[in-house]
N, C-alpha and C positions, 0 to 999 in steps of 0.2 A: 624426066618423071619421076618419081618419086620414090626410096622404096618400099615395098607392098606391106612390108612393118608398119614404117614410117604411117601407111596409109590407114593401118587397121589404130591402130592410134589414133591416129587421128577421133578417128570412125566413136573410140572405145570414152576419148576424153568426153568430144561433144552426147555423145547418149548420157554419158555418167552424169552432165552436167544438168542435164534434161528433166533423168529421169531426180535429183534431187529438189532442181527445181518445183516440177512436178507435184511432188509428192510437197513441200514448200508451201506450196498455194491451195494446197486438197483436190490436186485434181486427182492423184492416185493416192489407196493404203501405203499404209507402210508392209502390208506384203505383198501389195504388190509390187513394189518399187524392189522389193526383196527378191522376187519372184525375174525379175527387166536384169535386177542385178548378177542373179548367178546368171541365167544361159548368155550373160553376156560374156559374163568372167570364163564362163567353161569355153564359148567361145574361144578368146584371144587367148587363155590360158594353152589350147588347142596347140595357134595356128603360132605362140612365141616357142613354142619347145620342140613345135616340129620343126620349124624352120628355127631354128636360132643358131645354126651354122650357116644357110642356104637365104636367096634375096628373087628366086623364079618359086611363086607357090605353083603348084600343080589344079591341073583344071576341076577337077571334086572339091577343093577347097576354096576354089572362086566362086566353085556351085555355094557354096556352108555360106561366105562371107556376099554374098549377092543376096538368097535368101534369105537372112539375118538384115541386113539392108532396108529391106523390100518391110520385111513386119514392122521394124520400128518405121520407114516414113509412111508408113500408114493408120498407124496409131492416134487417134486424134487431141492427146495434149501434145503430143511432137510440134512445137512451132512452127513457122514456116518459114524462120529465116533460119529456123538452124536447116532442118529439111533440103533449102540450098546451099551451108555448111556445107552439108552430107555430101546433097549429089558435087557441088564445088570437088570434094574430096576423092570426091569413089565415082564416078559416070563419066566425068571430064575422062580423067586420066585410064580409064580400063584401057 
C-alpha cells in the first residue's frame, strides 16, 4: 500500500493536468480553472502541512479528501480515463 501523502500527490497531479487540459480546449474558463486550482491547493496544503511528519491520516481528513475526490469525478469535463486513474490511485487502496 502506498503512503497516503503519495496518494494525495497522485490525485493532485492528475487533477491539475485535467484542469489545464480543460482550460486549453475551452471546456472551462480561466476563472473556473483558478477556482478549481485554489480548492485543490487549499486541500493539499492542509494535508501536507498537517501530516508532514506523519504517515497515517485521521478519519475526518479522509472524509475531506474523499469528498473532494467525489466532487472532481462528478465534473463533466473530467475525461473518463482520468476518472479511472483517480479511482485506481484512490479507491482501490482505501
